[in-house]
C-alpha positions as a Python dict, from the first residue, in 0.01 Angstrom:
ca = {
    (1, 'M'): (0, 0, 0),
    (2, 'N'): (283, 240, 89),
    (3, 'S'): (449, 175, -243),
    (4, 'I'): (128, 267, -425),
    (5, 'F'): (105, 593, -228),
    (6, 'N'): (472, 666, -308),
    (7, 'V'): (412, 611, -679),
    (8, 'I'): (108, 842, -668),
    (9, 'N'): (302, 1107, -475),
    (10, 'N'): (594, 1090, -718),
    (11, 'F'): (355, 1115, -1011),
    (12, 'L'): (183, 1419, -861),
    (13, 'H'): (518, 1576, -770),
    (14, 'I'): (656, 1531, -1125),
    (15, 'N'): (340, 1675, -1281),
    (16, 'H'): (348, 1963, -1035),
    (17, 'L'): (706, 2040, -1142),
    (18, 'K'): (607, 2019, -1509),
    (19, 'A'): (313, 2252, -1450),
    (20, 'T'): (538, 2494, -1261),
    (21, 'N'): (795, 2490, -1544),
    (22, 'L'): (526, 2543, -1806),
    (23, 'F'): (383, 2832, -1607),
    (24, 'G'): (733, 2978, -1570),
    (25, 'E'): (789, 2949, -1945),
    (26, 'F'): (451, 3110, -2009),
    (27, 'L'): (541, 3405, -1784),
    (28, 'N'): (881, 3436, -1953),
    (29, 'I'): (721, 3440, -2301),
    (30, 'R'): (461, 3692, -2184),
    (31, 'N'): (731, 3921, -2043),
    (32, 'Q'): (931, 3891, -2364),
    (33, 'L'): (628, 3983, -2573),
    (34, 'K'): (557, 4275, -2343),
    (35, 'N'): (917, 4397, -2370),
    (36, 'L'): (913, 4341, -2746),
    (37, 'S'): (597, 4549, -2779),
    (38, 'L'): (755, 4835, -2584),
    (39, 'Y'): (1082, 4822, -2781),
    (40, 'L'): (896, 4801, -3110),
    (41, 'F'): (654, 5074, -3007),
    (42, 'A'): (947, 5299, -2918),
    (43, 'S'): (1103, 5219, -3255),
    (44, 'I'): (775, 5273, -3441),
    (45, 'L'): (707, 5605, -3268),
    (46, 'T'): (1064, 5724, -3330),
    (47, 'S'): (1035, 5627, -3696),
    (48, 'L'): (688, 5782, -3717),
    (49, 'I'): (820, 6113, -3585),
    (50, 'G'): (1092, 6101, -3851),
    (51, 'V'): (841, 6010, -4121),
    (52, 'L'): (606, 6294, -4022),
    (53, 'L'): (891, 6544, -4023),
    (54, 'N'): (1042, 6420, -4349),
    (55, 'P'): (810, 6614, -4586),
    (56, 'F'): (877, 6938, -4395),
    (57, 'L'): (1253, 6875, -4413),
    (58, 'A'): (1228, 6798, -4786),
    (59, 'I'): (1054, 7133, -4845),
    (60, 'N'): (1317, 7328, -4648),
    (61, 'L'): (1636, 7144, -4746),
    (62, 'S'): (1794, 7174, -5091),
    (63, 'P'): (1978, 6892, -5271),
    (64, 'K'): (2305, 7060, -5170),
    (65, 'D'): (2193, 7060, -4806),
    (66, 'Y'): (2124, 6688, -4829),
    (67, 'A'): (2458, 6635, -5000),
    (68, 'I'): (2640, 6814, -4714),
    (69, 'I'): (2442, 6632, -4444),
    (70, 'G'): (2495, 6292, -4607),
    (71, 'Y'): (2866, 6351, -4662),
    (72, 'F'): (2953, 6446, -4302),
    (73, 'T'): (2718, 6200, -4129),
    (74, 'S'): (2866, 5915, -4336),
    (75, 'F'): (3185, 5950, -4130),
    (76, 'N'): (3002, 5878, -3804),
    (77, 'T'): (3044, 5503, -3863),
    (78, 'L'): (3420, 5565, -3880),
    (79, 'I'): (3435, 5804, -3585),
    (80, 'L'): (3203, 5633, -3333),
    (81, 'P'): (3436, 5336, -3258),
    (82, 'I'): (3730, 5575, -3222),
    (83, 'L'): (3540, 5773, -2958),
    (84, 'S'): (3363, 5481, -2789),
    (85, 'F'): (3647, 5227, -2811),
    (86, 'S'): (3367, 4968, -2822),
    (87, 'L'): (3358, 4949, -2441),
    (88, 'L'): (2985, 4884, -2466),
    (89, 'S'): (3056, 4549, -2636),
    (90, 'Y'): (3263, 4440, -2337),
    (91, 'Y'): (2987, 4538, -2095),
    (92, 'S'): (2710, 4369, -2299),
    (93, 'R'): (2900, 4048, -2356),
    (94, 'N'): (3006, 4011, -1990),
    (95, 'Y'): (2695, 4147, -1820),
    (96, 'F'): (2558, 3807, -1717),
    (97, 'K'): (2906, 3684, -1622),
    (98, 'I'): (2967, 3969, -1377),
    (99, 'N'): (2849, 3928, -1019),
    (100, 'E'): (2560, 4160, -943),
    (101, 'E'): (2752, 4330, -660),
    (102, 'D'): (3048, 4399, -897),
    (103, 'R'): (2847, 4542, -1188),
    (104, 'Q'): (2841, 4899, -1060),
    (105, 'S'): (3219, 4916, -1017),
    (106, 'V'): (3259, 4775, -1368),
    (107, 'L'): (3013, 5032, -1503),
    (108, 'D'): (3186, 5317, -1317),
    (109, 'T'): (3522, 5217, -1461),
    (110, 'L'): (3386, 5195, -1816),
    (111, 'I'): (3211, 5533, -1795),
    (112, 'V'): (3525, 5705, -1662),
    (113, 'I'): (3735, 5545, -1937),
    (114, 'Q'): (3472, 5654, -2189),
    (115, 'I'): (3493, 6016, -2071),
    (116, 'L'): (3875, 6034, -2078),
    (117, 'F'): (3940, 5830, -2393),
    (118, 'G'): (3643, 5986, -2570),
    (119, 'L'): (3760, 6344, -2520),
    (120, 'L'): (4111, 6260, -2641),
    (121, 'G'): (3961, 6072, -2935),
    (122, 'L'): (3739, 6369, -3026),
    (123, 'L'): (4038, 6606, -3045),
    (124, 'F'): (4227, 6351, -3256),
    (125, 'V'): (3930, 6303, -3490),
    (126, 'L'): (3871, 6676, -3547),
    (127, 'F'): (4239, 6744, -3620),
    (128, 'G'): (4274, 6438, -3845),
    (129, 'F'): (3958, 6517, -4039),
    (130, 'Y'): (4067, 6878, -4094),
    (131, 'V'): (4394, 6753, -4244),
    (132, 'Y'): (4207, 6496, -4459),
    (133, 'M'): (3967, 6757, -4600),
    (134, 'D'): (4255, 6988, -4684),
    (135, 'V'): (4463, 6717, -4855),
    (136, 'A'): (4165, 6561, -5038),
    (137, 'K'): (4043, 6904, -5156),
    (138, 'V'): (3685, 6836, -5040),
    (139, 'N'): (3430, 7080, -5183),
    (140, 'F'): (3249, 7127, -4849),
    (141, 'P'): (3389, 7346, -4566),
    (142, 'F'): (3524, 7189, -4245),
    (143, 'F'): (3377, 7457, -4017),
    (144, 'P'): (3112, 7443, -3878),
    (145, 'F'): (2981, 7115, -4024),
    (146, 'A'): (3247, 6874, -3895),
    (147, 'I'): (3236, 7013, -3540),
    (148, 'L'): (2856, 7015, -3522),
    (149, 'C'): (2844, 6661, -3664),
    (150, 'F'): (3113, 6489, -3456),
    (151, 'I'): (3056, 6630, -3105),
    (152, 'P'): (2714, 6457, -3070),
    (153, 'T'): (2882, 6125, -3151),
    (154, 'F'): (3091, 6153, -2834),
    (155, 'F'): (2789, 6223, -2610),
    (156, 'S'): (2582, 5948, -2775),
    (157, 'C'): (2827, 5691, -2629),
    (158, 'F'): (2686, 5753, -2278),
    (159, 'Y'): (2327, 5750, -2401),
    (160, 'N'): (2394, 5409, -2561),
    (161, 'F'): (2533, 5283, -2230),
    (162, 'L'): (2213, 5389, -2055),
    (163, 'L'): (1995, 5211, -2313),
    (164, 'V'): (2196, 4889, -2284),
    (165, 'E'): (2173, 4905, -1905),
    (166, 'K'): (1794, 4931, -1934),
    (167, 'R'): (1775, 4642, -2182),
    (168, 'M'): (1995, 4410, -1982),
    (169, 'K'): (1787, 4476, -1672),
    (170, 'R'): (1477, 4427, -1890),
    (171, 'Q'): (1344, 4768, -1785),
    (172, 'A'): (1150, 4807, -2108),
    (173, 'K'): (916, 5078, -1980),
    (174, 'S'): (1201, 5300, -1863),
    (175, 'Y'): (1379, 5237, -2194),
    (176, 'F'): (1064, 5335, -2382),
    (177, 'N'): (1025, 5663, -2189),
    (178, 'I'): (1389, 5767, -2246),
    (179, 'V'): (1381, 5691, -2621),
    (180, 'I'): (1053, 5875, -2677),
    (181, 'I'): (1159, 6183, -2478),
    (182, 'N'): (1483, 6195, -2676),
    (183, 'A'): (1294, 6164, -3006),
    (184, 'I'): (1046, 6440, -2915),
    (185, 'I'): (1323, 6680, -2808),
    (186, 'G'): (1513, 6609, -3130),
    (187, 'A'): (1200, 6669, -3339),
    (188, 'A'): (1131, 6998, -3162),
    (189, 'F'): (1478, 7130, -3244),
    (190, 'L'): (1447, 7011, -3603),
    (191, 'V'): (1126, 7207, -3648),
    (192, 'L'): (1281, 7510, -3479),
    (193, 'F'): (1610, 7527, -3672),
    (194, 'V'): (1511, 7385, -4012),
    (195, 'V'): (1140, 7459, -4062),
    (196, 'I'): (1091, 7782, -3864),
    (197, 'F'): (1436, 7949, -3880),
    (198, 'K'): (1522, 7786, -4217),
    (199, 'F'): (1892, 7741, -4137),
    (200, 'G'): (1932, 7461, -4391),
    (201, 'A'): (2212, 7208, -4336),
    (202, 'I'): (2355, 7409, -4044),
    (203, 'G'): (2016, 7402, -3874),
    (204, 'R'): (1996, 7027, -3928),
    (205, 'F'): (2331, 6979, -3756),
    (206, 'W'): (2239, 7209, -3465),
    (207, 'A'): (1919, 7010, -3416),
    (208, 'A'): (2127, 6690, -3409),
    (209, 'L'): (2375, 6839, -3161),
    (210, 'I'): (2168, 6966, -2868),
    (211, 'P'): (1963, 6653, -2772),
    (212, 'P'): (2263, 6412, -2765),
    (213, 'V'): (2462, 6653, -2548),
    (214, 'G'): (2173, 6682, -2301),
    (215, 'M'): (2098, 6308, -2298),
    (216, 'G'): (2467, 6223, -2274),
    (217, 'I'): (2514, 6438, -1962),
    (218, 'Y'): (2194, 6297, -1811),
    (219, 'S'): (2318, 5941, -1882),
    (220, 'I'): (2649, 6005, -1707),
    (221, 'F'): (2470, 6124, -1392),
    (222, 'K'): (2236, 5823, -1402),
    (223, 'L'): (2507, 5562, -1457),
    (224, 'L'): (2811, 5689, -1266),
    (225, 'S'): (2799, 5628, -890),
    (226, 'K'): (3164, 5705, -818),
    (227, 'F'): (3461, 5836, -1018),
    (228, 'Q'): (3671, 5521, -998),
    (229, 'V'): (3890, 5310, -1224),
    (230, 'K'): (3965, 4944, -1142),
    (231, 'K'): (4289, 4847, -1314),
    (232, 'R'): (4183, 4488, -1373),
    (233, 'I'): (3861, 4598, -1543),
    (234, 'L'): (4049, 4863, -1741),
    (235, 'F'): (4296, 4612, -1886),
    (236, 'E'): (4027, 4347, -1946),
    (237, 'A'): (3800, 4596, -2122),
    (238, 'I'): (4077, 4732, -2344),
    (239, 'S'): (4209, 4384, -2425),
    (240, 'F'): (3860, 4269, -2523),
    (241, 'S'): (3747, 4587, -2698),
    (242, 'W'): (4037, 4695, -2917),
    (243, 'P'): (3981, 4429, -3188),
    (244, 'I'): (3607, 4511, -3190),
    (245, 'S'): (3683, 4883, -3212),
    (246, 'I'): (3915, 4840, -3509),
    (247, 'S'): (3660, 4603, -3662),
    (248, 'A'): (3391, 4872, -3620),
    (249, 'I'): (3620, 5129, -3781),
    (250, 'L'): (3653, 4895, -4078),
    (251, 'Y'): (3272, 4889, -4100),
    (252, 'Y'): (3298, 5239, -4250),
    (253, 'F'): (3450, 5082, -4561),
    (254, 'L'): (3143, 4860, -4597),
    (255, 'S'): (2880, 5133, -4579),
    (256, 'G'): (3027, 5485, -4556),
    (257, 'V'): (3320, 5510, -4792),
    (258, 'D'): (3085, 5533, -5091),
    (259, 'R'): (2993, 5893, -5005),
    (260, 'A'): (3358, 6000, -4983),
    (261, 'M'): (3401, 5858, -5335),
    (262, 'L'): (3074, 6003, -5467),
    (263, 'E'): (3164, 6355, -5351),
    (264, 'K'): (3440, 6352, -5613),
    (265, 'L'): (3179, 6321, -5889),
    (266, 'N'): (3078, 6688, -5825),
    (267, 'D'): (2707, 6615, -5880),
    (268, 'N'): (2531, 6764, -5577),
    (269, 'L'): (2184, 6715, -5729),
    (270, 'T'): (2218, 6337, -5763),
    (271, 'F'): (2424, 6322, -5444),
    (272, 'G'): (2135, 6492, -5263),
    (273, 'N'): (1883, 6238, -5399),
    (274, 'Y'): (2117, 5954, -5302),
    (275, 'N'): (2137, 6084, -4944),
    (276, 'V'): (1758, 6127, -4927),
    (277, 'A'): (1732, 5757, -5019),
    (278, 'I'): (1985, 5668, -4747),
    (279, 'Q'): (1782, 5865, -4494),
    (280, 'I'): (1460, 5685, -4591),
    (281, 'S'): (1623, 5341, -4587),
    (282, 'S'): (1770, 5415, -4242),
    (283, 'Y'): (1420, 5392, -4093),
    (284, 'F'): (1437, 5017, -4150),
    (285, 'Y'): (1753, 4995, -3944),
    (286, 'I'): (1568, 5153, -3651),
    (287, 'F'): (1311, 4874, -3678),
    (288, 'Y'): (1585, 4610, -3696),
    (289, 'A'): (1766, 4762, -3396),
    (290, 'A'): (1448, 4744, -3190),
    (291, 'I'): (1411, 4372, -3266),
    (292, 'V'): (1774, 4298, -3185),
    (293, 'Q'): (1761, 4505, -2865),
    (294, 'T'): (1465, 4297, -2751),
    (295, 'F'): (1645, 3967, -2801),
    (296, 'E'): (2002, 4083, -2730),
    (297, 'P'): (2002, 3958, -2366),
    (298, 'D'): (1868, 3620, -2488),
    (299, 'I'): (2133, 3602, -2761),
    (300, 'Y'): (2418, 3651, -2514),
    (301, 'K'): (2253, 3424, -2256),
    (302, 'S'): (2200, 3142, -2507),
    (303, 'I'): (2566, 3173, -2606),
    (304, 'A'): (2675, 3170, -2240),
    (305, 'D'): (2453, 2862, -2179),
    (306, 'N'): (2569, 2699, -2507),
    (307, 'N'): (2201, 2665, -2606),
    (308, 'R'): (2237, 2649, -2986),
    (309, 'N'): (1878, 2554, -3065),
    (310, 'K'): (1752, 2865, -2890),
    (311, 'L'): (2016, 3074, -3067),
    (312, 'Y'): (1910, 2943, -3410),
    (313, 'K'): (1543, 3021, -3337),
    (314, 'I'): (1631, 3378, -3232),
    (315, 'I'): (1834, 3435, -3551),
    (316, 'I'): (1555, 3307, -3779),
    (317, 'G'): (1294, 3513, -3594),
    (318, 'V'): (1498, 3835, -3607),
    (319, 'L'): (1580, 3798, -3978),
    (320, 'G'): (1217, 3715, -4068),
    (321, 'L'): (1073, 4013, -3879),
    (322, 'N'): (1337, 4241, -4029),
    (323, 'A'): (1262, 4140, -4389),
    (324, 'I'): (882, 4194, -4386),
    (325, 'P'): (866, 4581, -4383),
    (326, 'I'): (1160, 4605, -4626),
    (327, 'L'): (989, 4390, -4890),
    (328, 'L'): (663, 4585, -4846),
    (329, 'F'): (849, 4915, -4895),
    (330, 'I'): (1012, 4794, -5218),
    (331, 'L'): (666, 4712, -5358),
    (332, 'F'): (514, 5051, -5263),
    (333, 'A'): (823, 5273, -5282),
    (334, 'H'): (685, 5532, -5526),
    (335, 'P'): (381, 5648, -5323),
    (336, 'I'): (577, 5624, -4996),
    (337, 'V'): (865, 5841, -5121),
    (338, 'R'): (617, 6086, -5274),
    (339, 'I'): (460, 6134, -4931),
    (340, 'L'): (789, 6142, -4741),
    (341, 'T'): (950, 6403, -4966),
    (342, 'F'): (639, 6603, -5061),
    (343, 'G'): (704, 6491, -5420),
    (344, 'R'): (1032, 6687, -5437),
    (345, 'Y'): (1277, 6396, -5444),
    (346, 'M'): (1113, 6131, -5663),
    (347, 'D'): (1449, 6067, -5831),
    (348, 'S'): (1555, 5903, -5504),
    (349, 'V'): (1300, 5617, -5539),
    (350, 'S'): (1524, 5375, -5729),
    (351, 'F'): (1812, 5443, -5490),
    (352, 'A'): (1581, 5387, -5191),
    (353, 'Q'): (1461, 5050, -5324),
    (354, 'I'): (1817, 4926, -5370),
    (355, 'L'): (1937, 5062, -5036),
    (356, 'A'): (1639, 4908, -4855),
    (357, 'L'): (1767, 4566, -4958),
    (358, 'K'): (2092, 4653, -4786),
    (359, 'N'): (1914, 4632, -4450),
    (360, 'I'): (1841, 4260, -4498),
    (361, 'A'): (2207, 4187, -4569),
    (362, 'L'): (2312, 4424, -4288),
    (363, 'G'): (2088, 4247, -4037),
    (364, 'F'): (2234, 3910, -4125),
    (365, 'C'): (2588, 4051, -4111),
    (366, 'F'): (2542, 4211, -3767),
    (367, 'L'): (2385, 3899, -3619),
    (368, 'V'): (2672, 3680, -3739),
    (369, 'S'): (2919, 3936, -3603),
    (370, 'D'): (2746, 3944, -3262),
    (371, 'I'): (2756, 3564, -3245),
    (372, 'I'): (3130, 3555, -3315),
    (373, 'I'): (3192, 3818, -3047),
    (374, 'G'): (2952, 3643, -2809),
    (375, 'F'): (3149, 3319, -2846),
    (376, 'G'): (3461, 3514, -2746),
    (377, 'Y'): (3639, 3560, -3080),
    (378, 'P'): (3673, 3940, -3123),
    (379, 'K'): (4010, 3905, -3298),
    (380, 'V'): (3858, 3664, -3552),
    (381, 'E'): (3584, 3919, -3617),
    (382, 'L'): (3857, 4179, -3672),
    (383, 'I'): (4031, 3961, -3932),
    (384, 'N'): (3699, 3888, -4105),
    (385, 'R'): (3609, 4258, -4112),
    (386, 'A'): (3954, 4355, -4247),
    (387, 'I'): (3917, 4110, -4536),
    (388, 'G'): (3559, 4229, -4600),
    (389, 'A'): (3660, 4598, -4585),
    (390, 'G'): (3944, 4548, -4832),
    (391, 'L'): (3718, 4367, -5078),
    (392, 'S'): (3445, 4631, -5032),
    (393, 'V'): (3674, 4924, -5116),
    (394, 'I'): (3777, 4748, -5438),
    (395, 'L'): (3411, 4669, -5507),
    (396, 'F'): (3296, 5031, -5455),
    (397, 'K'): (3574, 5168, -5677),
    (398, 'I'): (3479, 4935, -5962),
    (399, 'L'): (3102, 4983, -5929),
    (400, 'I'): (3116, 5364, -5888),
    (401, 'A'): (3357, 5396, -6181),
    (402, 'K'): (3121, 5194, -6405),
    (403, 'F'): (2773, 5278, -6272),
    (404, 'G'): (2810, 5593, -6059),
    (405, 'F'): (2552, 5638, -5784),
    (406, 'Y'): (2365, 5318, -5876),
    (407, 'G'): (2690, 5126, -5842),
    (408, 'A'): (2736, 5271, -5494),
    (409, 'A'): (2381, 5171, -5392),
    (410, 'W'): (2423, 4811, -5507),
    (411, 'G'): (2771, 4806, -5357),
    (412, 'Q'): (2629, 4857, -5007),
    (413, 'S'): (2417, 4543, -5027),
    (414, 'I'): (2690, 4334, -5190),
    (415, 'S'): (2952, 4445, -4937),
    (416, 'F'): (2739, 4322, -4645),
    (417, 'L'): (2673, 3993, -4822),
    (418, 'L'): (3048, 3951, -4868),
    (419, 'M'): (3104, 4020, -4500),
    (420, 'T'): (2829, 3776, -4399),
    (421, 'G'): (2979, 3505, -4618),
    (422, 'I'): (3327, 3550, -4470),
    (423, 'S'): (3199, 3543, -4110),
    (424, 'G'): (2958, 3259, -4188),
    (425, 'L'): (3246, 3041, -4309),
    (426, 'F'): (3419, 3081, -3973),
    (427, 'I'): (3104, 2995, -3773),
    (428, 'G'): (3038, 2695, -3997),
    (429, 'Y'): (3393, 2574, -3945),
    (430, 'K'): (3368, 2612, -3565),
    (431, 'L'): (3034, 2431, -3548),
    (432, 'F'): (3159, 2148, -3772),
    (433, 'Y'): (3482, 2116, -3572),
    (434, 'S'): (3304, 2116, -3235),
    (435, 'H'): (3048, 1859, -3359),
    (436, 'K'): (3324, 1635, -3495),
    (437, 'R'): (3519, 1666, -3171),
    (438, 'A'): (3207, 1579, -2965),
    (439, 'R'): (3155, 1263, -3174),
    (440, 'L'): (3515, 1153, -3115),
    (441, 'I'): (3474, 1200, -2741),
}
């Protein structure tokens, strides 16, 4: 009789555990969906604000204004890793490996390093870019555009730290509030300087300067508890981050170098349309970033737990969600661009369709890159990026020489596909090698 009762108790206990696990999984999925909705809603609202403002900007900005804006902002992909030193990658990758009581000291150290290294980097960047513009005989003036464009990049480093801190702690509501406030402030200054005061490209840069400075200072006060630097963390962070930083610098040659080459064509009208198309296609990256930000903690956690099945599902889900709006835009590009530019920049439609495709290749490329870094191979990612950057520069030179602006547009998509292929070969090799090794054991 006792044995029967024991069997029944064990059966009930096992089913109770299963029910508890299922309920826990249900709560986890519900929380993820809730966070996803907030991240996506923040992304959608930010994009919507940009979309609503776009016709007013198109009316008040000339093709030359767009050419100037596109030329200088294209260098942000080159400058950001110099100023940030990719310290954020170290913090993201190691967040779940750091003891909760040690996280604040790690964060303090990284913020202090970011302040000191960032300021030195900013001075270096401004001086180096002035020399480059003088030697390259660039048609656009250095002052005030370069200064107004590059200073916000420094302050955005701290804002990005704050957003990552919110995502890792899964504080989606707080993240949502910060992003929306930042977007509204930025929109207000855009309307003030470009639409009301009609300052053109200078007004556009002033509007892009003030909000990042304010949010950057706010982020420092929110994140920094004490001005301290732990030597161990300093050396670990630099050792981990320098390959990623150089790799990020090389990213410029995948997606930014085209505008430096196109400036030499001395065609500001087409250059303006090309940059309008880049601006429109950038809205899709905001959507992609929101998806990745939602699943970023799960990506790093699945890598830390060596849960490959979960990792594969996340990758497929992210890529599928990213592709849907891009394909819809390509189908309805003409009426969408007509609305977004008030009918002034319809010559940008074909560029926008091509550049929209870039976001699919870019999403795949970034995911593969994050996986390589997550597995602890930042130097491998650096080698892959160096090979991809070298091939991309050759590719852009050939395509721009033969097909001009259309060659540059297609070059962006092809360069990311090249980079994905190179990185994918490494991941495939590692998975095959680890599987073969497991079979031998």
